[in-house]
N, C-alpha and C positions, 0 to 999 in steps of 0.2 A: 640598313633599312633604306637609305637613299638609292642604292643600287637596285633594290627591288622595285621601288616605284618608278625608276628610270626604265627597267625593263617592262613594267606593266603598261606604262604610258607608250612605249614603242609597240608593244603587242596590239594595243587598242588602235593606234595610228595605222598599223599595217592591215587591220581587219576594218570593219565599217563602225568603229566606235565602240564604246562600252556596252551598248545595248545588243550588239551582235551575238547571238547564241553560240556562234562558232568560236568565239573568244572565250566563252566561260570555262570550258575545260582546261584551256591554257592558263587562265588566271588562277583557277584552283590548284593546278599543278605547281605554278610558281609559289603560291602560298604554302604548299605542302613541302616544297623544297626549302623554303625559308624556315619553316617549323623545324626541320631536321637539324638546323644549325643552332637552335635555341638551347640554353642550359636546361637540365633535368626536368623539374616539375613544370616549368613554363612550356617545355617542348611537349609534355604529356597533354596539357590543356590545348595547345595549338594543334597538336595531331588529331585530337578529338574533333575540333572545329573543322580541320581538313577533311576528316572522314565524313562528317555531316554535309559539308558543302559538296564534296565529291559525289555523295549519294544523291543529293538533290539535283546537281547538274546532270548526273546520269539518268535520273528519271525524266527530266525535262528534255534533254537533248539526245539521249541514247548514246553518248559519247563517254569513253572512260580513258583518261590518260593518267596512269599511275605516277606518283612522285619518283618511283624507282627507275623509271624509264630515263634514259640519257637522251636529252633533247638539246640540239645545238641552237645557235642564235637564229632569230627571225624565222620561226616556223610559221606556216600560214595555213590555217584550216579554212577551206573554201566550202561554204555550205556545210559546216562541220556537224552534220547529224549522223548518228549511228556509227561512229568511228570507234574502233576497238584496237588499242595498242598494248601489246604485252609488256609486262614490267622489265623484261630483260631485253627488249628491243632497243636499238640505238638509231636515233633520227639525227641527221647531220644539219648543217646550217642551210637556211633558206629553203627548206623542203616544203613543197606544196602538197597538201593532201585534200582531196575532195570527199564528199559524203559516201557512207555506206562502205568504207574501207576497213578491212581487217589486216593488221600487221601482228601476226602471232606465231605460235609453235605448231608442230604437228605431232600426232600420237606416236608415229613410227620412228622419228628422228629427234634427238635432242638439239636444242638451240634456238635462238630467235633471230629475226632479220636484222640486218644492218642497212640503213638507208643512207647513202652518202650525200654529200653536199650538193645542192641545186637540183635534186631529183624531184620528179612530179609523179604522184600516184593518182590515177584517174578514178572516177566514180565506181563504186562497186567492185574495185580490185581487191584480190586477196593476195598477200604476200606472206608465205608460210614457211617456217622451218629456218635452218641455219643458212639463209641465202644473203647475198650482197647485191643490192641495187646500186650500181656504179654512179659516180659523179656525173650529174647532168643528165641521167638516164630518165626515160619517160615510160611509165606502165600504163598501157591504155585501159579504158574503162572496161569493167567486167572481166579482166584478165586474172589468171591464176598463176602466180609466180611461185614456182618451187625449185627453180635452179637460178644461178647467178645471172644478173643482167650486166653486160658490160658497160663501162663509162660511155655516156653520150648516145647510147643505143635507144631504140624504141621497142619495147617488148609487148606483144599482144597474143591473145588467144588463151585456150584452155587445153593443155597447159601453155603458158606464155613461151613464145620463141622471139628472140631478138631479130628484128627486120634487118636485111642487109643495108648497110649505110651507103648512101649514095655520095658519090664524089661531088665536091663542090665545084661548080663551073669556074673555069679560069676567067679573070676579068679581061674584057675587050680583046 
C-alpha cells in the first residue's frame, strides 16, 4: 500500500496536482493494478470499484487506460482528454502522451503497439497495430503510425514516415 501511495504522489507531482483531469485515468489505472493483487473476495469488491471509477473518468475525460495495459514508470498525460489505449499495448518509462491520441489495434493485423521509453506522442496521433515506437522517438501531431518508428526519430504524416535525422554539428 505504501508503494501505491508513493506512485500516486509521484504521478500527481508530474501532472498539475490531484485536480488535473489528465491525471485521473492514471490514478484509476494504478488502483486497478493494486486491486489485481488483492486476495479473492476483496479483489472482487475492489475490481467493481475500479470499474465504476474507470467508467466515471471515461465519461468525464473521454480517456480510457485499462489496468491490463503495461505502463512503465513516470508516464505523463498532457491535456489528457480523449486518449484511448488498448489493453494489450505496452507503454515504456517517461512516455508523454497528448490529447486525442489512440494507441490501439487494427482490423487487418493482430497485435498492439509498443511505445518505448522517453517517446512522445503528439496531439491527435494514432498509433495502430503491432508497431514499435522506438526509444526517444517523437510522433508528430495528427500522424498515423502503422509502421515502426526508429529510436530517436521524428515521424509525421499520414501514413507517418520517419524524417531523416540531421547530423549534430561539431563543436567549435
